[in-house]
Backbone as JSON Lines, residues from 0, in Angstrom:
{"i":0,"aa":"X","n":[0.82,-1.2,0.0],"ca":[0.0,0.0,0.0],"c":[0.86,1.26,0.0]}
{"i":1,"aa":"X","n":[1.95,1.22,0.72],"ca":[2.82,2.4,0.83],"c":[3.41,2.77,-0.52]}
{"i":2,"aa":"X","n":[3.46,1.82,-1.45],"ca":[4.04,2.07,-2.77],"c":[3.07,2.77,-3.73]}
{"i":3,"aa":"X","n":[1.8,2.85,-3.37],"ca":[0.8,3.45,-4.25],"c":[0.88,4.97,-4.12]}
{"i":4,"aa":"X","n":[1.1,5.61,-5.25],"ca":[1.23,7.07,-5.26],"c":[-0.1,7.72,-4.9]}
{"i":5,"aa":"X","n":[-0.03,8.87,-4.26],"ca":[-1.26,9.6,-3.93],"c":[-1.86,10.18,-5.2]}
{"i":6,"aa":"X","n":[-3.17,10.29,-5.18],"ca":[-3.91,10.85,-6.31],"c":[-5.17,11.5,-5.77]}
{"i":7,"aa":"X","n":[-5.57,12.59,-6.38],"ca":[-6.74,13.33,-5.91],"c":[-8.02,12.48,-5.87]}
{"i":8,"aa":"X","n":[-8.08,11.45,-6.7],"ca":[-9.29,10.62,-6.77],"c":[-9.37,9.61,-5.64]}
{"i":9,"aa":"X","n":[-8.24,9.27,-5.02],"ca":[-8.18,8.17,-4.08],"c":[-8.17,8.66,-2.64]}
{"i":10,"aa":"X","n":[-9.16,8.23,-1.88],"ca":[-9.26,8.56,-0.46],"c":[-8.41,7.59,0.35]}
{"i":11,"aa":"X","n":[-8.52,6.29,0.0],"ca":[-7.76,5.29,0.74],"c":[-7.59,4.04,-0.1]}
{"i":12,"aa":"X","n":[-6.64,3.19,0.32],"ca":[-6.43,1.89,-0.29],"c":[-6.35,0.84,0.82]}
{"i":13,"aa":"X","n":[-6.67,-0.39,0.47],"ca":[-6.54,-1.48,1.43],"c":[-6.3,-2.76,0.66]}
{"i":14,"aa":"X","n":[-5.67,-3.7,1.33],"ca":[-5.42,-5.01,0.73],"c":[-6.46,-5.98,1.3]}
{"i":15,"aa":"X","n":[-7.08,-6.75,0.42],"ca":[-8.11,-7.71,0.84],"c":[-7.8,-9.06,0.22]}
{"i":16,"aa":"X","n":[-8.15,-10.1,0.96],"ca":[-8.0,-11.46,0.44],"c":[-6.57,-11.75,0.02]}
{"i":17,"aa":"X","n":[-6.43,-12.55,-1.04],"ca":[-5.1,-12.97,-1.46],"c":[-4.43,-11.94,-2.38]}
{"i":18,"aa":"X","n":[-4.35,-10.69,-1.92],"ca":[-3.61,-9.68,-2.67],"c":[-4.43,-8.74,-3.52]}
{"i":19,"aa":"X","n":[-5.74,-8.67,-3.32],"ca":[-6.55,-7.71,-4.05],"c":[-6.33,-6.33,-3.44]}
{"i":20,"aa":"X","n":[-6.23,-5.32,-4.27],"ca":[-6.07,-3.96,-3.77],"c":[-7.39,-3.23,-4.01]}
{"i":21,"aa":"X","n":[-7.97,-2.73,-2.93],"ca":[-9.21,-1.96,-3.02],"c":[-8.88,-0.48,-2.96]}
{"i":22,"aa":"X","n":[-9.5,0.28,-3.84],"ca":[-9.35,1.73,-3.87],"c":[-10.68,2.36,-3.49]}
{"i":23,"aa":"X","n":[-10.69,3.28,-2.55],"ca":[-11.88,4.05,-2.22],"c":[-11.72,5.41,-2.88]}
{"i":24,"aa":"X","n":[-12.69,5.74,-3.74],"ca":[-12.6,6.99,-4.48],"c":[-13.3,8.12,-3.75]}
{"i":25,"aa":"X","n":[-12.83,9.31,-3.97],"ca":[-13.37,10.51,-3.36],"c":[-14.73,10.84,-3.96]}
{"i":26,"aa":"X","n":[-15.71,11.11,-3.11],"ca":[-17.03,11.53,-3.58],"c":[-16.93,12.81,-4.4]}
{"i":27,"aa":"X","n":[-16.08,13.72,-3.96],"ca":[-15.9,14.99,-4.68],"c":[-15.34,14.73,-6.07]}
{"i":28,"aa":"X","n":[-14.33,13.9,-6.16],"ca":[-13.73,13.57,-7.46],"c":[-14.78,12.93,-8.38]}
{"i":29,"aa":"X","n":[-15.53,11.94,-7.86],"ca":[-16.54,11.29,-8.67],"c":[-17.62,12.26,-9.12]}
{"i":30,"aa":"X","n":[-18.06,13.13,-8.21],"ca":[-19.07,14.13,-8.57],"c":[-18.57,15.08,-9.64]}
{"i":31,"aa":"X","n":[-17.32,15.52,-9.5],"ca":[-16.73,16.42,-10.51],"c":[-16.63,15.73,-11.87]}
{"i":32,"aa":"X","n":[-16.23,14.45,-11.86],"ca":[-16.12,13.71,-13.12],"c":[-17.49,13.54,-13.77]}
{"i":33,"aa":"X","n":[-18.48,13.19,-12.98],"ca":[-19.82,13.01,-13.51],"c":[-20.35,14.31,-14.11]}
{"i":34,"aa":"X","n":[-20.14,15.41,-13.39],"ca":[-20.57,16.71,-13.88],"c":[-19.87,17.04,-15.2]}
{"i":35,"aa":"X","n":[-18.57,16.82,-15.25],"ca":[-17.79,17.12,-16.46],"c":[-18.27,16.26,-17.63]}
{"i":36,"aa":"X","n":[-18.53,14.99,-17.38],"ca":[-18.98,14.11,-18.45],"c":[-20.39,14.45,-18.92]}
{"i":37,"aa":"X","n":[-21.27,14.8,-17.99],"ca":[-22.65,15.09,-18.39],"c":[-22.76,16.44,-19.11]}
{"i":38,"aa":"X","n":[-21.85,17.37,-18.84],"ca":[-21.89,18.68,-19.48],"c":[-21.18,18.7,-20.83]}
{"i":39,"aa":"X","n":[-20.35,17.71,-21.08],"ca":[-19.58,17.67,-22.33],"c":[-20.34,16.83,-23.36]}
{"i":40,"aa":"X","n":[-20.51,17.35,-24.57],"ca":[-21.27,16.63,-25.59],"c":[-20.61,15.31,-26.01]}
{"i":41,"aa":"X","n":[-19.32,15.15,-25.71],"ca":[-18.62,13.91,-26.04],"c":[-18.37,13.05,-24.8]}
{"i":42,"aa":"X","n":[-19.03,13.36,-23.71],"ca":[-18.88,12.57,-22.49],"c":[-17.5,12.68,-21.88]}
{"i":43,"aa":"X","n":[-16.78,13.76,-22.2],"ca":[-15.43,14.02,-21.7],"c":[-14.41,12.99,-22.17]}
{"i":44,"aa":"X","n":[-14.7,12.33,-23.3],"ca":[-13.74,11.44,-23.92],"c":[-12.83,12.29,-24.8]}
{"i":45,"aa":"X","n":[-11.53,12.12,-24.64],"ca":[-10.55,12.88,-25.42],"c":[-10.81,12.64,-26.91]}
{"i":46,"aa":"X","n":[-11.12,13.69,-27.65],"ca":[-11.48,13.58,-29.06],"c":[-10.26,13.49,-29.99]}
{"i":47,"aa":"X","n":[-9.08,13.52,-29.43],"ca":[-7.88,13.41,-30.25],"c":[-7.3,12.0,-30.15]}
{"i":48,"aa":"X","n":[-8.16,11.02,-30.37],"ca":[-7.75,9.64,-30.23],"c":[-7.01,9.08,-31.42]}
{"i":49,"aa":"X","n":[-7.0,9.82,-32.52],"ca":[-6.34,9.34,-33.74],"c":[-4.91,8.89,-33.46]}
{"i":50,"aa":"X","n":[-4.63,7.62,-33.81],"ca":[-3.29,7.08,-33.62],"c":[-3.0,6.6,-32.2]}
{"i":51,"aa":"X","n":[-3.97,6.69,-31.33],"ca":[-3.79,6.27,-29.94],"c":[-4.63,5.01,-29.68]}
{"i":52,"aa":"X","n":[-4.17,4.19,-28.77],"ca":[-4.83,2.92,-28.47],"c":[-5.23,2.88,-27.0]}
{"i":53,"aa":"X","n":[-6.42,2.33,-26.76],"ca":[-6.87,2.09,-25.39],"c":[-7.4,0.65,-25.33]}
{"i":54,"aa":"X","n":[-7.05,-0.05,-24.26],"ca":[-7.58,-1.39,-24.02],"c":[-8.68,-1.26,-22.97]}
{"i":55,"aa":"X","n":[-9.86,-1.76,-23.29],"ca":[-10.98,-1.72,-22.35],"c":[-11.36,-3.17,-22.03]}
{"i":56,"aa":"X","n":[-11.13,-3.56,-20.78],"ca":[-11.41,-4.92,-20.3],"c":[-12.77,-4.87,-19.62]}
{"i":57,"aa":"X","n":[-13.74,-5.59,-20.19],"ca":[-15.06,-5.56,-19.58],"c":[-15.82,-6.87,-19.78]}
{"i":58,"aa":"X","n":[-16.86,-7.0,-19.02],"ca":[-17.77,-8.13,-18.92],"c":[-17.19,-9.2,-18.0]}
{"i":59,"aa":"X","n":[-16.22,-9.97,-18.45],"ca":[-15.45,-10.92,-17.63],"c":[-16.3,-11.91,-16.82]}
{"i":60,"aa":"X","n":[-17.19,-12.65,-17.47],"ca":[-17.98,-13.63,-16.73],"c":[-17.14,-14.86,-16.34]}
{"i":61,"aa":"X","n":[-17.68,-15.66,-15.45],"ca":[-17.03,-16.89,-15.0],"c":[-17.57,-18.08,-15.78]}
{"i":62,"aa":"X","n":[-16.65,-18.94,-16.21],"ca":[-17.02,-20.16,-16.92],"c":[-17.9,-21.02,-16.02]}
{"i":63,"aa":"X","n":[-18.84,-21.71,-16.64],"ca":[-19.73,-22.67,-15.99],"c":[-20.8,-22.0,-15.13]}
{"i":64,"aa":"X","n":[-21.01,-20.72,-15.33],"ca":[-22.05,-20.0,-14.59],"c":[-22.73,-19.04,-15.56]}
{"i":65,"aa":"X","n":[-23.99,-18.79,-15.3],"ca":[-24.7,-17.79,-16.11],"c":[-24.2,-16.39,-15.75]}
{"i":66,"aa":"X","n":[-24.28,-15.51,-16.71],"ca":[-23.94,-14.13,-16.43],"c":[-24.98,-13.56,-15.47]}
{"i":67,"aa":"X","n":[-24.53,-12.74,-14.53],"ca":[-25.46,-12.12,-13.59],"c":[-25.46,-10.61,-13.79]}
{"i":68,"aa":"X","n":[-26.23,-9.92,-13.0],"ca":[-26.42,-8.48,-13.19],"c":[-25.09,-7.72,-13.11]}
{"i":69,"aa":"X","n":[-24.15,-8.17,-12.3],"ca":[-22.85,-7.51,-12.23],"c":[-22.11,-7.59,-13.55]}
{"i":70,"aa":"X","n":[-22.19,-8.75,-14.22],"ca":[-21.56,-8.87,-15.52],"c":[-22.3,-8.03,-16.57]}
{"i":71,"aa":"X","n":[-23.61,-7.97,-16.44],"ca":[-24.38,-7.17,-17.39],"c":[-24.02,-5.69,-17.23]}
{"i":72,"aa":"X","n":[-23.89,-5.26,-15.99],"ca":[-23.53,-3.86,-15.72],"c":[-22.17,-3.55,-16.34]}
{"i":73,"aa":"X","n":[-21.18,-4.41,-16.08],"ca":[-19.85,-4.22,-16.63],"c":[-19.88,-4.26,-18.16]}
{"i":74,"aa":"X","n":[-20.68,-5.16,-18.71],"ca":[-20.77,-5.29,-20.16],"c":[-21.32,-4.02,-20.8]}
{"i":75,"aa":"X","n":[-22.39,-3.48,-20.25],"ca":[-23.01,-2.28,-20.83],"c":[-22.11,-1.05,-20.66]}
{"i":76,"aa":"X","n":[-21.54,-0.88,-19.47],"ca":[-20.65,0.26,-19.23],"c":[-19.41,0.14,-20.13]}
{"i":77,"aa":"X","n":[-18.8,-1.05,-20.16],"ca":[-17.6,-1.24,-20.98],"c":[-17.87,-1.03,-22.45]}
{"i":78,"aa":"X","n":[-18.98,-1.56,-22.94],"ca":[-19.3,-1.4,-24.35],"c":[-19.61,0.06,-24.7]}
{"i":79,"aa":"X","n":[-20.21,0.77,-23.76],"ca":[-20.46,2.2,-23.97],"c":[-19.14,2.96,-24.11]}
{"i":80,"aa":"X","n":[-18.2,2.69,-23.21],"ca":[-16.88,3.32,-23.3],"c":[-16.17,2.92,-24.59]}
{"i":81,"aa":"X","n":[-16.3,1.67,-24.98],"ca":[-15.73,1.17,-26.23],"c":[-16.27,1.99,-27.41]}
{"i":82,"aa":"X","n":[-17.58,2.12,-27.49],"ca":[-18.19,2.84,-28.61],"c":[-17.85,4.33,-28.59]}
{"i":83,"aa":"X","n":[-17.82,4.92,-27.4],"ca":[-17.49,6.35,-27.3],"c":[-16.05,6.61,-27.76]}
{"i":84,"aa":"X","n":[-15.13,5.74,-27.38],"ca":[-13.74,5.91,-27.8],"c":[-13.59,5.66,-29.31]}
{"i":85,"aa":"X","n":[-14.28,4.65,-29.82],"ca":[-14.27,4.44,-31.28],"c":[-14.73,5.7,-32.01]}
{"i":86,"aa":"X","n":[-15.82,6.26,-31.53],"ca":[-16.38,7.46,-32.18],"c":[-15.41,8.64,-32.12]}
{"i":87,"aa":"X","n":[-14.53,8.63,-31.13],"ca":[-13.56,9.72,-30.99],"c":[-12.25,9.42,-31.71]}
{"i":88,"aa":"X","n":[-12.22,8.35,-32.49],"ca":[-11.06,8.06,-33.31],"c":[-10.0,7.17,-32.67]}
{"i":89,"aa":"X","n":[-10.26,6.69,-31.48],"ca":[-9.3,5.82,-30.8],"c":[-9.27,4.45,-31.46]}
{"i":90,"aa":"X","n":[-8.11,3.8,-31.4],"ca":[-8.01,2.38,-31.71],"c":[-8.34,1.66,-30.41]}
{"i":91,"aa":"X","n":[-9.49,1.0,-30.37],"ca":[-9.96,0.35,-29.14],"c":[-9.74,-1.15,-29.24]}
{"i":92,"aa":"X","n":[-9.15,-1.71,-28.21],"ca":[-9.06,-3.15,-28.08],"c":[-10.02,-3.55,-26.97]}
{"i":93,"aa":"X","n":[-11.13,-4.16,-27.37],"ca":[-12.14,-4.61,-26.41],"c":[-11.75,-6.02,-25.95]}
{"i":94,"aa":"X","n":[-11.51,-6.16,-24.65],"ca":[-11.01,-7.41,-24.08],"c":[-12.0,-7.98,-23.09]}
{"i":95,"aa":"X","n":[-12.36,-9.23,-23.3],"ca":[-13.23,-9.95,-22.37],"c":[-12.35,-11.0,-21.68]}
{"i":96,"aa":"X","n":[-12.0,-10.73,-20.44],"ca":[-11.07,-11.58,-19.68],"c":[-11.89,-12.53,-18.81]}
{"i":97,"aa":"X","n":[-12.22,-13.71,-19.36],"ca":[-13.15,-14.61,-18.67],"c":[-12.47,-15.39,-17.54]}
{"i":98,"aa":"X","n":[-13.29,-15.71,-16.54],"ca":[-12.82,-16.48,-15.39],"c":[-12.82,-17.97,-15.72]}
{"i":99,"aa":"X","n":[-11.67,-18.48,-16.18],"ca":[-11.61,-19.87,-16.64],"c":[-10.54,-20.69,-15.94]}
{"i":100,"aa":"X","n":[-10.12,-20.3,-14.75],"ca":[-9.03,-21.02,-14.1],"c":[-9.22,-20.98,-12.6]}
{"i":101,"aa":"X","n":[-8.73,-21.99,-11.92],"ca":[-8.76,-21.98,-10.47],"c":[-9.37,-23.24,-9.87]}
{"i":102,"aa":"X","n":[-9.47,-23.22,-8.56],"ca":[-9.92,-24.4,-7.82],"c":[-11.36,-24.79,-8.12]}
{"i":103,"aa":"X","n":[-12.17,-23.86,-8.61],"ca":[-13.55,-24.21,-8.91],"c":[-13.64,-25.32,-9.96]}
{"i":104,"aa":"X","n":[-12.61,-25.45,-10.81],"ca":[-12.66,-26.49,-11.84],"c":[-12.39,-27.87,-11.26]}
{"i":105,"aa":"X","n":[-11.55,-27.95,-10.25],"ca":[-11.37,-29.23,-9.55],"c":[-12.67,-29.66,-8.9]}
{"i":106,"aa":"X","n":[-13.36,-28.7,-8.28],"ca":[-14.65,-29.0,-7.65],"c":[-15.66,-29.45,-8.7]}
{"i":107,"aa":"X","n":[-15.66,-28.76,-9.82],"ca":[-16.62,-29.09,-10.88],"c":[-16.33,-30.47,-11.48]}
{"i":108,"aa":"X","n":[-15.06,-30.81,-11.62],"ca":[-14.7,-32.13,-12.16],"c":[-15.15,-33.24,-11.21]}
{"i":109,"aa":"X","n":[-14.94,-33.05,-9.92],"ca":[-15.39,-34.06,-8.95],"c":[-16.91,-34.17,-8.99]}
{"i":110,"aa":"X","n":[-17.61,-33.04,-9.01],"ca":[-19.07,-33.05,-9.06],"c":[-19.56,-33.72,-10.36]}
{"i":111,"aa":"X","n":[-18.88,-33.45,-11.46],"ca":[-19.2,-34.06,-12.75],"c":[-19.12,-35.58,-12.63]}
{"i":112,"aa":"X","n":[-18.05,-36.05,-12.02],"ca":[-17.86,-37.5,-11.87],"c":[-18.9,-38.12,-10.94]}
{"i":113,"aa":"X","n":[-19.32,-37.39,-9.94],"ca":[-20.24,-37.93,-8.92],"c":[-21.71,-37.81,-9.3]}
{"i":114,"aa":"X","n":[-22.1,-36.68,-9.89],"ca":[-23.53,-36.37,-9.97],"c":[-24.05,-35.93,-11.35]}
{"i":115,"aa":"X","n":[-23.24,-36.03,-12.37],"ca":[-23.67,-35.53,-13.69],"c":[-24.99,-36.15,-14.14]}
{"i":116,"aa":"X","n":[-25.91,-35.3,-14.59],"ca":[-27.12,-35.73,-15.29],"c":[-26.87,-35.38,-16.76]}
{"i":117,"aa":"X","n":[-26.41,-36.37,-17.54],"ca":[-26.0,-36.14,-18.92],"c":[-27.13,-35.57,-19.77]}
{"i":118,"aa":"X","n":[-28.35,-36.04,-19.54],"ca":[-29.49,-35.54,-20.32],"c":[-29.73,-34.06,-20.01]}
{"i":119,"aa":"X","n":[-29.59,-33.68,-18.75],"ca":[-29.75,-32.27,-18.37],"c":[-28.65,-31.43,-19.0]}
{"i":120,"aa":"X","n":[-27.42,-31.96,-19.05],"ca":[-26.32,-31.22,-19.68],"c":[-26.59,-31.01,-21.16]}
{"i":121,"aa":"X","n":[-27.15,-32.02,-21.82],"ca":[-27.46,-31.89,-23.25],"c":[-28.49,-30.8,-23.51]}
{"i":122,"aa":"X","n":[-29.45,-30.64,-22.6],"ca":[-30.52,-29.66,-22.78],"c":[-30.08,-28.25,-22.35]}
{"i":123,"aa":"X","n":[-29.4,-28.16,-21.21],"ca":[-29.02,-26.87,-20.64],"c":[-27.65,-27.0,-19.97]}
{"i":124,"aa":"X","n":[-26.57,-26.95,-20.75],"ca":[-25.24,-27.19,-20.19],"c":[-24.89,-26.29,-19.0]}
{"i":125,"aa":"X","n":[-25.16,-25.01,-19.1],"ca":[-24.79,-24.09,-18.02],"c":[-25.64,-24.35,-16.79]}
{"i":126,"aa":"X","n":[-26.91,-24.64,-16.99],"ca":[-27.78,-24.96,-15.86],"c":[-27.27,-26.19,-15.11]}
{"i":127,"aa":"X","n":[-26.83,-27.21,-15.86],"ca":[-26.32,-28.42,-15.22],"c":[-24.98,-28.16,-14.53]}
{"i":128,"aa":"X","n":[-24.11,-27.38,-15.15],"ca":[-22.83,-27.06,-14.52],"c":[-23.04,-26.26,-13.23]}
{"i":129,"aa":"X","n":[-23.97,-25.32,-13.26],"ca":[-24.27,-24.56,-12.04],"c":[-24.83,-25.48,-10.95]}
{"i":130,"aa":"X","n":[-25.72,-26.38,-11.36],"ca":[-26.3,-27.31,-10.38],"c":[-25.2,-28.15,-9.73]}
{"i":131,"aa":"X","n":[-24.28,-28.65,-10.55],"ca":[-23.18,-29.47,-10.02],"c":[-22.31,-28.67,-9.05]}
{"i":132,"aa":"X","n":[-22.01,-27.45,-9.42],"ca":[-21.13,-26.63,-8.57],"c":[-21.8,-26.31,-7.23]}
{"i":133,"aa":"X","n":[-23.08,-25.97,-7.29],"ca":[-23.83,-25.68,-6.06],"c":[-23.95,-26.94,-5.2]}
{"i":134,"aa":"X","n":[-24.22,-28.08,-5.84],"ca":[-24.33,-29.34,-5.11],"c":[-23.01,-29.67,-4.41]}
{"i":135,"aa":"X","n":[-21.9,-29.43,-5.1],"ca":[-20.6,-29.66,-4.48],"c":[-20.46,-28.76,-3.24]}
{"i":136,"aa":"X","n":[-20.79,-27.49,-3.39],"ca":[-20.68,-26.55,-2.28],"c":[-21.53,-26.94,-1.09]}
{"i":137,"aa":"X","n":[-22.7,-27.51,-1.36],"ca":[-23.63,-27.88,-0.29],"c":[-23.37,-29.26,0.3]}
{"i":138,"aa":"X","n":[-22.82,-30.18,-0.49],"ca":[-22.78,-31.58,-0.05],"c":[-21.39,-32.2,0.04]}
{"i":139,"aa":"X","n":[-20.37,-31.56,-0.48],"ca":[-19.05,-32.19,-0.5],"c":[-18.47,-32.31,0.91]}
{"i":140,"aa":"X","n":[-17.95,-33.49,1.19],"ca":[-17.26,-33.69,2.47],"c":[-15.77,-33.4,2.27]}
{"i":141,"aa":"X","n":[-14.98,-33.56,3.33],"ca":[-13.56,-33.2,3.27],"c":[-12.82,-34.05,2.24]}
{"i":142,"aa":"X","n":[-13.18,-35.31,2.1],"ca":[-12.49,-36.16,1.11],"c":[-12.76,-35.67,-0.31]}
{"i":143,"aa":"X","n":[-13.97,-35.17,-0.55],"ca":[-14.27,-34.61,-1.88],"c":[-13.5,-33.31,-2.11]}
{"i":144,"aa":"X","n":[-13.32,-32.52,-1.08],"ca":[-12.51,-31.31,-1.21],"c":[-11.06,-31.68,-1.5]}
{"i":145,"aa":"X","n":[-10.56,-32.73,-0.87],"ca":[-9.2,-33.21,-1.16],"c":[-9.1,-33.66,-2.61]}
{"i":146,"aa":"X","n":[-10.11,-34.4,-3.08],"ca":[-10.12,-34.82,-4.49],"c":[-10.16,-33.62,-5.42]}
{"i":147,"aa":"X","n":[-10.93,-32.61,-5.07],"ca":[-11.03,-31.41,-5.92],"c":[-9.67,-30.72,-6.03]}
{"i":148,"aa":"X","n":[-8.95,-30.64,-4.92],"ca":[-7.61,-30.04,-4.97],"c":[-6.69,-30.87,-5.87]}
{"i":149,"aa":"X","n":[-6.81,-32.19,-5.77],"ca":[-5.99,-33.07,-6.61],"c":[-6.36,-32.93,-8.09]}
{"i":150,"aa":"X","n":[-7.66,-32.82,-8.39],"ca":[-8.1,-32.65,-9.78],"c":[-7.64,-31.3,-10.34]}
{"i":151,"aa":"X","n":[-7.65,-30.27,-9.5],"ca":[-7.15,-28.96,-9.93],"c":[-5.67,-29.05,-10.27]}
{"i":152,"aa":"X","n":[-4.9,-29.71,-9.41],"ca":[-3.47,-29.88,-9.66],"c":[-3.23,-30.65,-10.96]}
{"i":153,"aa":"X","n":[-4.03,-31.69,-11.19],"ca":[-3.9,-32.46,-12.43],"c":[-4.22,-31.6,-13.65]}
{"i":154,"aa":"X","n":[-5.27,-30.79,-13.56],"ca":[-5.62,-29.89,-14.66],"c":[-4.46,-28.94,-14.94]}
{"i":155,"aa":"X","n":[-3.93,-28.35,-13.9],"ca":[-2.84,-27.37,-14.07],"c":[-1.56,-28.02,-14.59]}
{"i":156,"aa":"X","n":[-1.42,-29.33,-14.36],"ca":[-0.25,-30.07,-14.85],"c":[-0.46,-30.59,-16.28]}
{"i":157,"aa":"X","n":[-1.66,-30.34,-16.85],"ca":[-1.92,-30.72,-18.23],"c":[-2.58,-32.08,-18.42]}
{"i":158,"aa":"X","n":[-3.17,-32.66,-17.38],"ca":[-3.86,-33.94,-17.49],"c":[-4.85,-33.92,-18.65]}
{"i":159,"aa":"X","n":[-4.77,-34.92,-19.51],"ca":[-5.55,-34.95,-20.74],"c":[-7.07,-34.96,-20.47]}
{"i":160,"aa":"X","n":[-7.52,-35.83,-19.57],"ca":[-8.96,-35.91,-19.3],"c":[-9.47,-34.62,-18.68]}
{"i":161,"aa":"X","n":[-8.79,-34.12,-17.67],"ca":[-9.24,-32.9,-17.02],"c":[-9.21,-31.72,-17.98]}
{"i":162,"aa":"X","n":[-8.2,-31.69,-18.84],"ca":[-8.11,-30.61,-19.82],"c":[-9.29,-30.68,-20.8]}
{"i":163,"aa":"X","n":[-9.67,-31.89,-21.21],"ca":[-10.81,-32.06,-22.12],"c":[-12.11,-31.61,-21.46]}
{"i":164,"aa":"X","n":[-12.29,-31.96,-20.18],"ca":[-13.49,-31.51,-19.45],"c":[-13.5,-29.99,-19.32]}
{"i":165,"aa":"X","n":[-12.36,-29.43,-18.94],"ca":[-12.23,-27.98,-18.79],"c":[-12.62,-27.28,-20.1]}
{"i":166,"aa":"X","n":[-12.11,-27.79,-21.22],"ca":[-12.45,-27.19,-22.52],"c":[-13.94,-27.33,-22.82]}
{"i":167,"aa":"X","n":[-14.53,-28.46,-22.42],"ca":[-15.97,-28.67,-22.62],"c":[-16.76,-27.61,-21.84]}
{"i":168,"aa":"X","n":[-16.33,-27.35,-20.6],"ca":[-16.99,-26.34,-19.77],"c":[-16.86,-24.95,-20.4]}
{"i":169,"aa":"X","n":[-15.69,-24.65,-20.92],"ca":[-15.46,-23.35,-21.56],"c":[-16.32,-23.22,-22.81]}
{"i":170,"aa":"X","n":[-16.31,-24.25,-23.65],"ca":[-17.08,-24.2,-24.9],"c":[-18.56,-23.99,-24.62]}
{"i":171,"aa":"X","n":[-19.1,-24.73,-23.65],"ca":[-20.52,-24.58,-23.3],"c":[-20.79,-23.17,-22.79]}
{"i":172,"aa":"X","n":[-19.88,-22.64,-22.01],"ca":[-20.04,-21.29,-21.45],"c":[-19.99,-20.24,-22.53]}
{"i":173,"aa":"X","n":[-19.06,-20.39,-23.47],"ca":[-18.93,-19.39,-24.54],"c":[-20.17,-19.34,-25.42]}
{"i":174,"aa":"X","n":[-20.81,-20.48,-25.63],"ca":[-22.07,-20.48,-26.39],"c":[-23.11,-19.65,-25.66]}
{"i":175,"aa":"X","n":[-23.2,-19.84,-24.35],"ca":[-24.15,-19.07,-23.53],"c":[-23.79,-17.58,-23.53]}
{"i":176,"aa":"X","n":[-22.51,-17.27,-23.32],"ca":[-22.09,-15.87,-23.29],"c":[-22.36,-15.2,-24.63]}
{"i":177,"aa":"X","n":[-21.99,-15.87,-25.72],"ca":[-22.17,-15.28,-27.05],"c":[-23.64,-15.03,-27.36]}
{"i":178,"aa":"X","n":[-24.52,-15.9,-26.88],"ca":[-25.97,-15.68,-27.08],"c":[-26.39,-14.35,-26.44]}
{"i":179,"aa":"X","n":[-25.89,-14.1,-25.23],"ca":[-26.21,-12.84,-24.54],"c":[-25.58,-11.66,-25.27]}
{"i":180,"aa":"X","n":[-24.31,-11.78,-25.64],"ca":[-23.63,-10.69,-26.34],"c":[-24.3,-10.36,-27.67]}
{"i":181,"aa":"X","n":[-24.75,-11.39,-28.39],"ca":[-25.45,-11.16,-29.65],"c":[-26.72,-10.35,-29.43]}
{"i":182,"aa":"X","n":[-27.46,-10.68,-28.38],"ca":[-28.69,-9.93,-28.08],"c":[-28.39,-8.48,-27.76]}
{"i":183,"aa":"X","n":[-27.25,-8.23,-27.11],"ca":[-26.87,-6.87,-26.71],"c":[-26.14,-6.12,-27.81]}
{"i":184,"aa":"X","n":[-25.74,-6.79,-28.87],"ca":[-24.95,-6.14,-29.92],"c":[-23.53,-5.84,-29.47]}
{"i":185,"aa":"X","n":[-22.98,-6.69,-28.62],"ca":[-21.64,-6.49,-28.06],"c":[-20.68,-7.49,-28.69]}
{"i":186,"aa":"X","n":[-19.5,-7.02,-29.07],"ca":[-18.46,-7.93,-29.56],"c":[-17.11,-7.5,-28.98]}
{"i":187,"aa":"X","n":[-16.16,-8.42,-29.03],"ca":[-14.85,-8.2,-28.43],"c":[-13.76,-8.46,-29.46]}
{"i":188,"aa":"X","n":[-12.64,-7.77,-29.28],"ca":[-11.47,-8.03,-30.12],"c":[-10.66,-9.2,-29.56]}
{"i":189,"aa":"X","n":[-10.65,-9.32,-28.25],"ca":[-9.92,-10.4,-27.59],"c":[-10.83,-11.04,-26.54]}
{"i":190,"aa":"X","n":[-10.86,-12.37,-26.52],"ca":[-11.53,-13.1,-25.45],"c":[-10.47,-14.05,-24.91]}
{"i":191,"aa":"X","n":[-9.9,-13.66,-23.77],"ca":[-8.83,-14.43,-23.16],"c":[-9.22,-14.74,-21.74]}
{"i":192,"aa":"X","n":[-8.86,-15.93,-21.29],"ca":[-9.18,-16.3,-19.93],"c":[-8.03,-16.05,-18.98]}
{"i":193,"aa":"X","n":[-8.31,-16.26,-17.71],"ca":[-7.27,-16.17,-16.68],"c":[-6.15,-17.16,-17.0]}
{"i":194,"aa":"X","n":[-6.5,-18.28,-17.64],"ca":[-5.52,-19.29,-17.99],"c":[-4.48,-18.76,-18.97]}
{"i":195,"aa":"X","n":[-4.82,-17.74,-19.74],"ca":[-3.91,-17.16,-20.72],"c":[-2.73,-16.51,-20.01]}
């Protein structure tokens, strides 16, 4: 925290969890920015974007789960910024950084092996993956948690079966995500996961 430079927008910083940095923004700064953006016909986007590039990372849903209102909020705000910068001549790289890595996949693999309803997966893949994940959270005992950690380690080491399941989960999720993005008229230049 001591290494973070002071800035008029930042009231405080704190470290949470496994290294997340939280920034608390100044109400005055936010109010001034909102006023400036609402009074400017271009939303206070620098209109001299020609030859300049901005990367906008937005949406970022988690694999094997339906998008929720938080993802929708990020998607709409990010796409708005994307379009505003495009209109101002910027080269915009729209990046969707999906949540496709971590211990949740070990849990999902164990749940898949224990409780998969293949017919339900064929009809509604994301619904079945969510059901499996929730069931694991509600019913897994310590030995299943140990197995999940082992399956995660195998996935990260390149295990062929676990990698194939992981890709199946991603593919099913991307079909669901793309259906939503198509309805919203949203597209991305890059779709990369945490695994990248």
